[in-house]
C-alpha positions in Angstrom: -8.2 9.3 60.1 -6.2 6.8 58.0 -9.3 6.0 55.9 -10.1 9.6 55.5 -6.5 10.3 54.4 -6.5 7.4 51.9 -9.9 8.6 50.6 -8.5 12.1 50.0 -5.5 10.7 48.2 -7.7 8.6 45.9 -9.9 11.5 45.2 -6.9 13.7 44.4 -5.6 11.0 42.0 -9.0 10.7 40.3 -9.1 14.5 39.9 -5.7 14.5 38.3 -6.7 11.8 35.9 -9.9 13.7 34.9 -8.1 16.9 34.5 -5.6 15.3 32.2 -8.4 13.8 30.1 -10.1 17.2 29.5 -9.5 18.8 26.1 -8.0 21.9 27.7 -5.2 19.8 29.1 -4.1 18.7 25.7 -1.4 20.8 24.2 -2.7 22.4 21.1 -0.2 22.8 18.2 0.1 26.2 16.6 -1.6 26.8 13.3 -5.1 26.0 12.0 -7.3 23.2 13.3 -8.0 20.8 10.5 -11.1 18.6 10.4 -11.2 15.4 8.3 -13.4 17.2 5.7 -10.9 20.0 5.5 -8.1 17.6 5.1 -9.8 15.7 2.3 -10.6 19.0 0.5 -7.1 20.3 0.9 -5.6 17.0 -0.4 -7.7 17.3 -3.6 -6.3 20.7 -4.1 -2.7 20.0 -3.4 -2.3 16.3 -3.9 0.2 15.5 -6.7 -1.6 12.5 -8.1 -4.9 14.4 -8.2 -3.3 17.3 -10.0 -1.8 14.9 -12.5 -5.2 13.3 -13.1 -6.8 16.7 -13.5 -4.2 17.6 -16.1 -5.0 14.4 -18.0 -8.7 15.6 -18.0 -7.7 18.9 -19.5 -5.6 17.1 -22.2 -8.5 14.9 -23.0 -10.7 18.0 -23.3 -8.2 19.3 -25.9 -8.4 16.0 -27.8 -12.2 16.4 -27.8 -11.9 20.0 -29.1 -9.6 18.8 -31.9 -11.9 16.0 -32.8 -14.8 18.4 -33.0 -12.9 20.8 -35.3 -11.7 18.0 -37.5 -15.2 18.0 -39.1 -14.8 21.6 -40.2 -13.0 22.9 -43.3 -9.4 24.0 -42.9 -7.8 27.2 -44.5 -4.1 27.5 -45.2 -1.9 29.8 -47.1 0.3 28.2 -49.8 3.4 30.1 -50.7 5.9 28.7 -53.3 8.6 30.0 -55.7 10.2 27.6 -58.2 13.3 28.7 -60.0 14.1 26.4 -63.0 17.3 26.4 -65.0 16.6 27.9 -68.4 17.4 26.1 -71.7 15.9 28.5 -74.3 12.4 27.2 -74.0 9.5 28.8 -71.9 9.5 25.9 -69.5 13.2 25.7 -68.9 15.1 22.5 -68.2 12.2 20.7 -66.4 9.3 20.3 -68.7 6.9 19.7 -65.8 7.3 23.4 -64.9 5.5 26.0 -66.9 8.2 28.5 -66.9 11.6 29.5 -65.6 10.1 31.4 -62.7 6.9 30.1 -61.1 5.1 31.8 -58.3 2.4 30.1 -56.2 0.6 32.3 -53.7 -2.7 30.7 -52.9 -5.3 30.4 -50.1 -6.3 26.7 -49.8 -9.6 25.4 -48.3 -9.7 21.7 -47.6 -12.5 19.5 -46.4 -12.7 15.8 -45.8 -16.3 15.5 -47.0 -17.0 12.1 -45.4 -16.0 13.4 -42.0 -19.4 15.1 -41.9 -21.1 11.7 -41.6 -18.4 9.9 -39.6 -18.6 10.5 -35.9 -16.4 7.7 -34.5 -13.4 9.9 -33.8 -15.6 12.5 -32.0 -17.4 9.9 -29.9 -14.1 8.2 -29.1 -12.7 11.5 -27.9 -15.8 12.1 -25.7 -15.5 8.6 -24.2 -11.7 9.2 -23.6 -12.6 12.4 -21.7 -15.1 10.5 -19.6 -12.4 8.0 -18.8 -9.9 10.7 -17.8 -12.5 12.4 -15.6 -13.4 9.1 -13.9 -9.7 8.4 -13.4 -9.4 11.7 -11.7 -12.1 10.7 -9.3 -10.3 7.4 -8.7 -7.2 9.3 -7.9 -9.1 11.5 -5.5 -10.6 8.5 -3.7 -7.3 6.8 -3.5 -5.9 9.9 -1.9 -8.8 9.9 0.5 -7.6 6.6 1.9 -4.2 7.9 2.6 -5.5 11.1 4.2 -7.9 9.2 6.4 -5.1 6.9 7.7 -2.8 9.8 8.4 -5.5 11.8 10.0 -6.5 9.2 12.5 -2.9 8.3 13.1 -2.5 11.8 14.4 -5.6 11.6 16.5 -4.6 8.2 17.9 -1.1 9.3 18.7 -2.4 12.4 20.4 -4.6 10.3 22.6 -1.8 8.0 23.5 0.3 11.0 24.4 -2.5 12.1 26.8 -2.8 8.6 28.2 1.0 8.5 28.8 0.8 11.9 30.6 -1.9 10.5 32.8 0.3 7.4 33.5 3.2 9.7 34.4 0.9 11.6 36.8 -0.3 8.4 38.4 3.3 7.1 38.7 4.4 10.3 40.3 1.5 10.1 42.7 2.4 6.5 43.6 6.0 7.4 44.1 5.0 10.1 46.5 2.8 7.6 48.4 5.7 5.1 48.7 8.1 7.8 49.9 5.6 8.9 52.5 4.9 5.3 53.5 8.6 4.6 53.8 9.1 7.7 56.1 6.2 6.5 58.2 7.9 3.0 58.4 4.9 1.4 56.6 6.7 0.4 53.4 10.1 -0.9 52.4 12.6 1.1 50.4 12.2 -1.5 47.6 8.7 -0.1 47.0 10.2 3.3 46.5 12.7 1.9 44.0 10.0 0.0 42.2 8.0 3.2 41.8 11.1 5.1 40.7 11.9 2.5 38.0 8.5 3.0 36.4 8.9 6.8 35.8 11.8 6.9 33.4 10.2 4.3 31.1 7.0 6.3 31.1 8.9 9.5 30.2 10.5 7.6 27.3 7.1 6.4 26.3 5.8 10.0 26.4 8.7 11.1 24.2 7.9 8.3 21.7 4.2 9.3 21.5 5.1 12.9 21.0 7.4 11.9 18.2 4.7 9.7 16.7 2.3 12.8 16.7 5.0 14.9 14.9 5.7 12.2 12.3 2.0 11.7 11.6 1.6 15.5 11.2 4.5 15.6 8.7 2.9 12.8 6.7 -0.4 14.5 6.5 1.0 18.0 6.1 2.8 17.0 2.9 -0.6 16.2 1.4 -2.8 19.0 2.5 -0.6 22.1 2.2 0.9 23.7 -1.0 4.2 24.0 0.8 5.6 21.7 3.6 3.9 22.6 6.9 3.5 20.6 10.1 2.3 23.5 12.2 -1.4 22.5 12.6 -3.7 20.4 14.8 -6.5 18.1 13.9 -10.0 17.9 15.4 -10.5 14.8 17.6 -13.9 13.4 16.5 -13.5 9.9 18.0 -16.1 10.4 20.6 -18.7 11.9 18.2 -21.6 9.6 17.4 -21.4 8.0 14.0 -23.9 5.6 12.7 -23.1 2.6 10.5 -25.5 2.4 7.5 -27.1 -0.9 6.4 -24.9 -3.0 4.2 -27.4 -3.1 1.3 -27.6 0.7 1.3 -23.8 0.9 1.4 -23.5 -1.5 -1.5 -26.1 0.3 -3.7 -24.5 3.7 -3.0 -21.0 2.4 -3.8 -22.2 0.9 -7.1 -23.9 4.2 -8.1 -21.0 6.5 -7.3 -17.9 4.3 -7.9 -15.4 6.0 -10.2 -13.8 2.7 -10.9 -17.0 1.4 -12.5 -17.3 4.7 -14.5 -13.8 4.2 -15.8 -14.6 0.6 -16.8 -17.9 1.6 -18.6 -16.3 4.5 -20.3 -13.4 2.3 -21.4 -15.8 -0.1 -23.0 -17.5 2.7 -24.9 -14.1 4.1 -26.0 -13.0 0.7 -27.2 -16.2 0.3 -29.1 -15.6 3.6 -30.9 -12.0 2.4 -31.6 -13.5 -0.5 -33.5 -15.8 1.8 -35.4 -12.9 4.1 -36.4 -10.8 1.1 -37.4 -13.6 0.0 -39.8 -13.3 3.3 -41.5 -10.2 1.8 -43.1 -12.5 -0.1 -45.5 -14.3 3.0 -46.6 -13.2 5.5 -49.3 -12.2 9.1 -48.5 -13.3 12.1 -50.4 -11.2 15.3 -50.2 -12.4 18.6 -51.6 -9.9 21.4 -52.2 -10.4 25.0 -53.3 -7.4 27.1 -54.4 -7.5 30.8 -54.9 -4.5 33.0 -55.8 -1.5 33.1 -58.1 0.1 30.2 -60.1 2.0 32.2 -62.7 5.4 33.2 -64.1 5.0 36.7 -62.9 3.9 37.9 -59.4 1.3 40.3 -60.8 -2.4 40.4 -61.2 -2.1 40.6 -65.1 0.7 39.0 -67.2 2.2 41.0 -70.1 5.5 39.1 -70.8 6.2 38.3 -74.5 5.9 34.7 -75.4 8.5 32.7 -77.5 7.2 34.2 -80.8 7.5 37.7 -79.5 3.8 38.2 -78.9 2.7 39.9 -75.7 0.3 37.7 -73.8 -2.1 39.6 -71.5 -4.1 37.4 -69.1 -5.3 37.4 -65.5 -3.0 35.6 -63.0 -5.4 35.8 -60.1 -7.9 33.0 -60.1 -9.2 29.8 -58.5 -9.3 26.1 -59.0 -11.4 23.4 -57.3 -10.7 19.7 -57.1 -12.2 16.6 -55.6 -10.1 13.5 -54.7 -11.7 10.2 -54.1 -9.4 7.6 -52.6 -10.6 4.0 -52.5 -8.7 1.5 -50.4 -7.8 -1.7 -52.3 -5.1 -3.6 -50.5 -2.9 -2.9 -47.4 -1.8 -6.4 -46.4 -4.4 -6.8 -43.8 -3.5 -3.8 -41.7 -7.1 -2.6 -41.4 -8.3 -6.0 -40.3 -5.5 -6.1 -37.7 -6.5 -2.7 -36.4 -10.1 -4.0 -36.0 -9.0 -7.1 -34.2 -6.9 -5.0 -31.9 -9.8 -2.7 -31.1 -12.1 -5.7 -30.4 -9.5 -7.1 -28.1 -9.4 -3.8 -26.2 -13.1 -3.9 -25.9 -13.0 -7.5 -24.5 -10.4 -6.4 -22.1 -12.5 -3.4 -21.0 -15.4 -5.7 -20.4 -13.3 -8.0 -18.2 -12.0 -5.0 -16.3 -15.6 -4.0 -15.6 -16.4 -7.4 -14.1 -13.3 -7.2 -12.0 -14.0 -3.7 -10.9 -17.5 -4.7 -9.8 -16.3 -7.7 -7.8 -13.4 -5.6 -6.3 -15.9 -2.8 -5.3 -18.2 -5.3 -3.6 -15.3 -6.9 -1.8 -14.0 -3.5 -0.6 -17.3 -2.4 0.6 -17.9 -5.7 2.4 -14.4 -5.6 3.9 -14.8 -2.0 5.1 -18.2 -2.8 6.5 -17.0 -5.9 8.3 -14.1 -3.9 9.8 -16.4 -1.1 11.0 -19.0 -3.5 12.4 -16.3 -5.5 14.2 -14.7 -2.4 15.7 -18.0 -1.0 16.7 -18.9 -4.2 18.5 -15.8 -4.1 20.6 -16.2 -0.5 21.8 -18.5 -1.3 24.7 -16.1 -4.1 25.8 -13.1 -1.7 25.6 -14.9 1.0 27.6 -15.8 -1.6 30.2 -12.1 -2.7 30.4 -11.1 1.0 31.0 -13.7 1.3 33.8 -12.5 -2.0 35.4 -8.9 -1.1 35.1 -9.5 2.3 36.7 -11.4 0.7 39.5 -8.7 -2.0 39.9 -6.0 0.7 40.2 -8.0 2.6 42.7 -8.6 -0.5 44.9 -5.0 -1.6 44.5 -3.7 1.8 45.7 -6.1 1.6 48.7 -5.0 -1.9 49.5 -1.3 -0.9 49.2 -1.8 2.0 51.6 -3.5 -0.4 54.0 -0.5 -2.8 53.7 -2.5 -5.5 51.8 -0.9 -5.1 48.3 2.6 -4.8 47.0 4.2 -2.1 44.9 4.5 -4.5 42.1 0.7 -4.9 42.0 0.2 -1.2 41.9 2.6 -0.7 39.0 1.0 -3.7 37.2 -2.4 -2.1 37.7 -1.1 1.2 36.3 0.3 -0.6 33.2 -3.0 -2.4 32.8 -5.0 0.8 32.9 -2.6 2.5 30.4 -3.0 -0.5 28.0 -6.8 -0.4 28.5 -6.9 3.3 27.6 -4.7 2.9 24.6 -6.8 -0.1 23.5 -10.0 2.0 23.7 -8.5 4.8 21.7 -7.2 2.3 19.1 -10.6 0.8 18.9 -12.2 4.2 18.4 -9.7 5.2 15.7 -10.1 1.8 14.1 -13.9 2.3 13.9 -13.7 5.9 12.6 -11.1 4.9 10.0 -13.2 2.0 8.8 -16.3 4.1 8.7 -14.5 6.9 6.8 -13.2 4.3 4.3 -16.8 3.0 3.8 -18.1 6.6 3.3 -15.4 7.1 0.7 -16.5 4.0 -1.1 -20.1 5.1 -1.0 -19.3 8.6 -2.2 -20.3 10.3 1.1 -16.8 11.7 1.5 
């Protein structure tokens, strides 16, 4: 009968543990259920750093538009009235003017003719836009790392909360056993006290884990919602199978999709076009202007004002004039050469940045791969530890009920099992975090 009673108690304990481990036993937070993919997509929509980078892309696009239109002629309206003090002569006090009253109402068409064959500014603007776009991708991937860490912090905290609830159930079960053993005269009151001491600490641990879940949700909610919101839950994918790709494949994919390398390559191109534009300072410029309108002493299509000798001059005031201006650079104290050296230095720096970005990428991929591989290698050992700790607790409780173990041993076995469960969940979260980081580097996320 005693063995049957002990067996029933052990079975009840195992059932309680299994029930606590089921997904339905986990308290679901109100609000939407967010997967890691959802979280990453939401962060790209609402993340401040990504939005800033996207605005920089739009600004670079406007720079490109302006560079494209700089090759086209411009049209402007020139409006001027000159009032000169009279001195009895037709031109007035200032001989440079051709009358006391001068009206200029003209449409002006201007074109820098050599811009038609100079494409350095346009190419530089295109490279700058490519840099801005790549930097936006860099910002998105940087945000991915934060989202991944926060996401699995929530999952890990939720699992630890479940483990703590299981520990509370086990501790309450053991307290009930000690109380019954004491009433039957089979255990000392010290065993009851020992079982009672474990419960308050477990309740405090449960409160801490619940606070950890709440804080982790707050950190992630700031990133994935347009307004502050922590009323959501995340999908627990730690037990879903996830394969680790070969290291060579990961390295090649990371190199092909790395926005950091794209930034570096586009920066080299931009710096090269900077050098080309700087060299334009040695070349002449040719401006062509066409004026059409009024440049007369009367704001009328035909002039009929008498001249100084009393004769009435009748002429057309509306007409046009065209001019071409060729400017040849002669001497500017080495400013052009300084600009060329400056652009060449930027190009050298961009090439150095490319080499550093390549090494950094290879190191990051190797580090993430090593972390994922190490975490994966430990999972079987961690699962075995949980199984052994579970069996140890079961046997210790049986031995205690048979009078062969102390209450201290039971409590110690309970703590060991809790640590083993938390260790397994930490290992799972570590592996999924490292794998998600590797997938981010390879462009899979």
